N, C-alpha and C positions, 0 to 999 in steps of 0.2 A: 557402958563405957563409950564415950564419944570418940569418933575417929578424928585424927588430927586435921583432916581436910574437909570436915563436915560443913564448915562455914563457906568454903569455896564452892561446894556443891549447891548449897542454898543460894549463894550469889549467882551461880550459873542459871539455876532454875528461875530466880527472880528476873534476871536479864532476859531470859527467853520469853517470859510472860510480858515484860515491859516492851520487848521488841514487837510482840504480837499486838499489844494494845496500841503502841505508837504507830505501827504499820497500818492498822485499820483507820486510825484517825488521819494519818497522812493521805490515805486513799480517799477518804470521805471529803476532806478539806482540800485535796489536790495541792498539798503543801510540799514543796521541794525541800525546804529546810527540815521539816519533820521526817521526811524520807531519809535525809542525811543522818539525823539523830538516830533513826531506826537502824540504819546500817552500822552506826557506831556501837549501839547497844548489842547488836548481833555479834560484832567483833569482840566486844567485852565478854560475851557469853562463851565464845570460843577460847578467849584468853583464860578465863576462869577454869574451863574444862582442861586446858593445858596445864594450869597450875596444879590441879588435882592429879593429873598424870605424872607431873614432876614429883609430887609428894609420894606417889606410889613407886617412884624410882623407874618409871617407864619413859625414858628420855626421847625415844623415837616418836611416840604419840604426843609428847609435849611439844616437840619440834613441829610436828604436823599441825597441831592446833594453833600454835603461835604463828606459823607461816600463813595459815588461813586467815587469822585475824589481821595480820599485817597486809596481806593482799587486799582484803576488803577495805581497809582504811586507805591504802594508797590509791586503789582504783576509784573509790567513791570520792575522795578528795580531788582527784584528777577530773572526774566528770563534773563535780560541783563547781570547781573554780575555773573551768575552761570556758 
């Protein structure tokens, strides 16, 4: 039997690997834009983890993960566009 949040867990793991891959490329190429995309994929990973927690009816951890994702997006956008 598949869990109802299995797809979100898979998306979270995929985003973590994509973050690692893009981060390495951003470091090698010294690309600020790729570093920005890397931070966005990290925020998406936190958001997907938050959705899993919401599906488990754990609203406190959902709020924590969503807040982490939001802080990353706001902070990175501020640094990139400043």
